Structures are given as structure tokens and as C-alpha cells.
C-alpha positions in Angstrom: 25.7 -80.7 69.4 25.7 -77.1 68.5 28.8 -75.3 68.1 29.1 -71.8 69.1 32.6 -71.2 68.0 34.5 -73.2 65.0 37.4 -74.2 67.2 39.3 -75.5 64.5 39.3 -72.3 62.5 40.0 -70.5 65.9 43.3 -72.4 66.1 44.2 -71.9 62.5 43.5 -68.1 62.7 45.4 -67.7 66.1 48.3 -69.6 64.6 48.4 -67.5 61.3 48.2 -64.2 63.2 50.4 -65.0 66.2 54.0 -63.3 65.8 57.0 -65.4 66.2 58.5 -63.7 68.8 62.3 -62.4 69.4 65.2 -64.0 67.5 67.1 -66.7 69.4 69.2 -69.6 68.3 68.3 -73.3 69.1 70.9 -73.1 71.9 69.3 -69.9 73.5 65.8 -71.4 73.2 66.8 -74.7 74.8 68.5 -72.7 77.7 65.5 -70.6 78.3 63.2 -73.7 78.5 65.6 -75.6 80.8 66.1 -72.5 83.0 62.3 -71.6 83.3 61.7 -75.4 84.3 64.4 -75.1 87.0 63.3 -71.6 88.4 59.7 -73.0 88.5 60.9 -75.6 91.1 63.1 -72.9 92.9 59.9 -70.6 93.0 57.7 -73.6 94.5 60.1 -73.6 97.5 60.1 -70.2 98.1 56.4 -69.7 97.8 55.6 -72.7 100.2 57.9 -71.3 102.8 56.5 -67.7 102.6 52.9 -68.5 102.3 52.7 -71.8 104.3 50.4 -73.1 101.7 51.4 -76.9 100.8 49.8 -78.5 97.6 47.2 -81.1 98.5 47.2 -82.8 95.1 49.7 -83.9 92.7 51.2 -80.8 91.1 51.5 -81.3 86.9 54.9 -80.0 85.7 55.2 -76.8 84.2 54.8 -76.4 80.3 57.0 -73.9 78.6 55.1 -72.8 75.6 55.4 -70.6 72.5 52.8 -68.3 71.4 51.1 -70.5 69.1 51.1 -73.4 71.7 49.7 -71.1 74.3 46.9 -70.2 72.0 46.3 -73.8 71.2 45.9 -74.8 75.2 43.6 -71.9 75.8 41.4 -72.7 72.9 41.4 -76.6 74.2 40.3 -75.2 77.7 37.8 -72.9 76.5 36.4 -75.7 74.3 36.0 -77.8 77.4 33.9 -75.2 79.1 31.9 -73.5 76.4 30.9 -76.5 74.7 28.9 -77.9 77.5 27.6 -74.6 78.4 26.1 -73.9 74.8 24.8 -77.2 74.8 22.7 -76.5 77.9 21.4 -73.0 76.7 20.7 -74.2 73.3 18.5 -77.1 74.7 17.0 -79.2 72.0 17.3 -77.0 69.2 18.7 -78.7 65.9 22.5 -78.5 65.8 22.8 -77.2 62.5 19.8 -74.4 62.8 21.5 -73.2 66.1 25.2 -73.2 64.8 24.1 -71.3 61.8 22.3 -68.9 63.6 25.2 -67.8 65.8 27.8 -67.9 63.1 30.5 -70.5 64.6 32.9 -70.0 61.7 32.7 -66.2 61.9 33.1 -66.4 65.8 36.0 -68.7 65.4 37.9 -66.3 63.3 37.1 -63.8 65.7 38.1 -65.8 69.0 41.2 -66.6 67.1 42.2 -63.1 66.4 41.9 -62.2 70.1 43.7 -65.1 71.2 46.5 -64.3 68.9 46.6 -60.7 70.3 46.7 -62.1 73.8 49.6 -64.6 72.9 51.9 -61.7 72.3 51.4 -60.5 75.6 50.9 -63.0 78.3 53.9 -64.0 80.3 52.5 -66.9 82.2 49.2 -68.5 83.4 47.7 -71.1 85.3 45.1 -72.7 82.9 42.2 -74.5 84.7 39.9 -75.1 82.0 41.2 -78.1 80.2 42.4 -80.5 83.1 42.2 -80.6 86.8 43.8 -79.3 88.7 45.2 -77.2 86.0 48.7 -76.6 84.5 50.9 -73.9 84.7 52.2 -72.5 81.3 55.2 -70.1 80.7 55.2 -68.3 77.6 58.9 -68.1 76.8 59.1 -65.9 73.9 57.2 -63.2 75.6 59.4 -63.6 78.7 62.5 -63.1 76.7 61.0 -60.3 74.7 60.2 -58.2 78.0 63.4 -58.8 79.7 65.3 -57.6 76.7 63.0 -54.6 76.3 63.5 -53.5 79.9 67.0 -54.4 79.9 66.6 -56.8 83.0 69.0 -59.4 84.3 67.6 -62.7 82.7 67.6 -65.1 85.7 66.2 -62.4 87.9 63.4 -61.6 85.8 62.6 -65.1 85.0 62.4 -66.0 88.6 60.4 -63.0 89.3 57.7 -64.2 86.7 57.8 -67.7 88.2 57.0 -66.3 91.8 53.9 -64.8 90.4 52.7 -67.8 88.3 53.7 -70.6 90.8 51.5 -68.3 93.3 48.6 -69.2 91.1 49.3 -72.8 91.0 49.7 -73.1 94.8 46.1 -71.3 94.9 44.5 -73.9 93.0 46.8 -77.1 94.1 46.9 -76.2 97.9 43.1 -75.3 97.8 41.4 -78.3 96.0 38.0 -76.8 96.1 39.1 -73.5 94.3 38.9 -74.8 90.6 35.2 -76.3 91.1 34.3 -73.1 92.7 35.6 -71.1 89.7 33.9 -73.4 87.3 30.7 -73.3 89.2 30.5 -69.5 89.1 31.0 -69.6 85.3 28.1 -72.0 85.2 25.9 -69.9 87.6 26.4 -66.9 85.3 25.1 -68.6 82.3 22.4 -69.8 84.5 21.5 -66.6 85.7 21.0 -65.2 82.1 17.5 -64.8 80.6 16.8 -66.8 77.3 19.5 -69.1 75.8 19.8 -67.4 72.3 19.8 -64.1 73.8 22.6 -64.4 75.8 24.4 -66.3 73.3 23.9 -63.6 70.9 25.0 -61.1 73.2 28.3 -63.0 73.7 28.6 -63.3 70.1 28.5 -59.7 69.3 31.0 -59.1 72.4 33.5 -61.3 70.7 33.0 -59.4 67.4 33.4 -56.0 68.8 36.5 -57.1 70.7 37.9 -58.6 67.4 36.9 -55.4 65.7 38.8 -53.5 68.3 42.1 -54.8 67.3 41.6 -52.9 63.9 39.6 -50.0 65.4 40.8 -48.8 68.9 38.1 -46.0 68.8 35.4 -48.6 69.4 33.8 -49.1 72.8 32.6 -52.1 74.8 32.5 -53.2 78.4 32.5 -56.8 79.6 29.1 -55.5 81.4 27.5 -55.3 78.2 26.8 -59.0 78.5 25.4 -58.5 82.1 21.7 -58.6 81.8 20.2 -59.8 85.1 20.5 -59.1 88.8 21.5 -62.6 89.2 24.3 -62.2 86.8 25.5 -59.0 88.5 25.8 -61.1 91.8 27.9 -63.9 90.3 30.1 -61.2 88.5 30.8 -59.5 91.8 31.8 -62.7 93.4 34.0 -63.6 90.3 35.6 -60.2 90.5 36.2 -60.4 94.0 37.8 -63.8 93.6 40.1 -62.7 90.7 41.3 -59.6 92.6 42.1 -61.8 95.7 44.1 -64.2 93.6 46.1 -61.5 91.4 46.6 -59.3 94.6 48.0 -62.5 96.6 50.4 -63.2 93.6 51.8 -59.7 93.6 52.0 -59.7 97.5 53.9 -63.0 97.3 56.3 -62.1 94.5 57.1 -58.8 96.2 57.7 -60.5 99.8 59.7 -63.1 98.6 61.5 -61.1 95.6 64.0 -59.0 97.9 65.3 -61.9 99.5 66.3 -64.1 96.3 66.3 -61.7 93.6 69.1 -58.9 93.6 67.6 -56.6 91.1 64.1 -56.9 92.0 63.5 -53.2 92.7 64.7 -52.3 89.4 62.8 -54.9 87.7 59.4 -53.9 89.4 60.1 -50.1 88.6 60.7 -50.8 84.9 57.7 -53.4 84.7 55.3 -51.1 86.0 56.3 -48.4 83.8 55.9 -50.8 81.0 52.3 -51.6 82.0 51.6 -47.9 82.3 53.0 -46.7 78.7 52.1 -48.1 75.5 50.8 -46.6 72.1 47.0 -45.4 72.0 45.7 -48.5 70.2 47.4 -51.1 72.9 45.9 -48.9 75.6 42.4 -49.1 74.0 42.8 -53.0 73.3 43.7 -53.5 76.8 40.9 -51.8 78.1 38.7 -53.7 75.8 40.0 -57.1 76.6 39.9 -56.2 80.3 43.6 -56.1 81.0 43.1 -52.6 82.4 40.9 -54.0 85.0 43.3 -56.9 85.7 46.1 -54.3 86.4 43.7 -52.7 88.8 43.1 -55.9 90.7 46.8 -56.3 91.1 47.0 -53.1 93.0 43.6 -53.4 94.9 44.1 -57.1 95.6 47.7 -56.4 97.1 46.6 -54.0 99.1 44.0 -56.1 100.8 46.2 -59.1 101.3 48.9 -56.6 103.0 46.2 -55.3 105.1 44.9 -58.8 106.2 48.3 -60.1 106.9 49.3 -57.0 108.9 46.2 -57.4 111.2 46.3 -61.3 111.6 49.5 -62.5 110.1 49.9 -64.9 107.3 48.5 -68.1 109.2 45.3 -65.9 109.8 45.2 -64.7 106.2 45.4 -68.3 105.0 41.8 -68.8 106.7 40.5 -67.3 103.7 41.1 -70.4 101.7 39.0 -72.5 104.1 35.8 -72.5 102.0 34.0 -70.5 99.5 32.2 -68.5 102.7 35.7 -67.4 103.7 36.5 -65.5 100.4 36.4 -61.7 100.7 33.0 -60.0 99.4 33.5 -57.2 96.9 32.8 -54.6 99.2 35.3 -56.1 101.6 38.4 -55.8 99.2 38.8 -51.9 100.4 38.1 -52.9 104.0 40.3 -55.4 105.5 39.0 -55.1 109.0 35.4 -56.0 107.8 36.7 -59.4 106.2 38.9 -59.8 109.6 35.8 -59.2 111.8 33.4 -61.4 109.7 35.9 -64.5 109.5 38.0 -64.1 112.6 35.3 -62.4 114.8 
């Protein structure tokens, strides 16, 4: 089968470029891992009580990882998804010819460079590509690094992070159709493209430009650069609406639960927000290029939408949003909770 990315080379590149993280002793590292696991269980109880959402499938245990392991898990997940998509696009072309045409080894180095950068910044993630229903990852070195830099109470900060990430896990385990819907939209985006080699070449150039931006923050690229048809724009709108909802819901839950169980939550939120907004010019440029700036806006816009809906119809009424894909908010409804309430609740 044709290979868009040399995944082994991507993993090797990410491993070589990933930073080691803050200095901790073996005893400290063991304590961090143990506490994160315990706090994940505690957060699960708080999230279930606050949201009323109960997992409908078996919930895999949390996986506490370091930066290199985080990159490996994400490479494995991307390989599971991108491989079949590339095979579908490339059709019956000879594997060698197609692989050579898109430069799988070059793309592997570029992808590994991007993942190495992200591995030093992601605190947690619910990874849905590599397994069903997905797996919760907590990046221990990054959590310790940030809590030290903002001088936060370690237990309070770790529980605060767990509340956010466990909410994402709940979204996918309490709503069993969510993962299939998300992966189906990714497939729909590819299906809406025009020409197999054309879309893959655009993807390859996008990966290359993102990789180059790590060395040249003055470069400019947008995720929209790979959108080429009205059909793709429609799918991207649905995906944007979904991700904004999920991120906003997690922010709403962590801010709703936090004051009851985290004594220093106000200080943590203020310091963390300031950290999000600051950074050297290069980091700001890279965050924009990688879509992190968009994610930050999703936190605020999504939280405002969830708050607006809960204010109007309560948490039980809000949970109707998870009844089916038809109940998910449309992009234009995110700024108008009344429109969603009218459409879904009549």
C-alpha cells in the first residue's frame, strides 16, 4: 500500500527532537504518576455528578506518558487513520510510484518535527484515532513544568487538568456514537476533495510549511489552505462546530466543578490564562500556524455557548445536544444559544 508518511522515521524524529522535560527524581516521578491516576478517578466522579453524563462503554484506564510516548501514541493513531485514507485516494496506483511522488520520508521528518514541538506543550488529550472508544493521555512532564512555572499548588493544578481531560473522555464514552461521527467527518472531508493526488500534494505542502515555521516564524499558512471545494468547507464547518462544543463543554465543567473541590482554582485560572496569552513572538507564530490560536478561541466561544444553553434549559436540557448528530450545534448557532434551543427544544 502507498505510504504518505514514513511513520518509523516520524517516530524517530519526534523522539530525537523531543525535550526531556523538567528535572525530577525517580521518587518524584513515581509520585506524580500515582497521583495523576488517583486524581483522574476523583475527577471522573466530579464530572459525572456535575454533568449527569454516565459512560455507556467500558472506560480504558488513564495512560500517564512522557513527551516521547505522547508522540508515539499520536503517530500510531494518525497511522491508523491516514493510511486507509491515502489508500482510498491513491486508488490503484503502484505503491512505489505514489510513495515516491509525495516524498514519504521527507513528510515523515516534517511530521515528526511538528509532533516533537507539540509534545512539549500538550498537558492532556483524549486520543480517539488508535483505539475504540479512545484513551485518556496525561503528559506528566508538561503538567509538572507548567505548575512550576506558574507557581501553582501541585495537587490543585493536577486535579484542574484532570477535570478538563476527563470531561473529554466522558464526551466520547457517554456518547458512544461520537467517535464514529468524528472519524466519519474526517473521511467526508477527503471524499469531498477534487482529485486524489491533488489533495495529497496540498496536504504534503501544508505539513512542509508547518515544519518550516518551527524555524521561520514569519511564514504564513492556514488550515484553510487545504480546503478546495464547497463540500470540504461544509465538512470543516461541522468539525469546527463540534470541536468548539467539546472544548467549551470541558472548560464549562472544569470551571463549574473547580470552585467546589480546588481551593486555589481562581489563582490557577488567572495565571494559566496569562500564560496562554503571553509567549515570545516565535511561539505565538507557531501556535497560530498549528491551529492552537484557533483552539484558544474555541475554549472561550464554546464555553459561552454551553453557559448560555444551560442558563436557558438546565444541564438536562443541554445534554439533549448528545442525543444524535442532528442535535449538535451548527456553526452559526454557537454565537446564538437561543437558536439552538429553539431548533432542538422547540
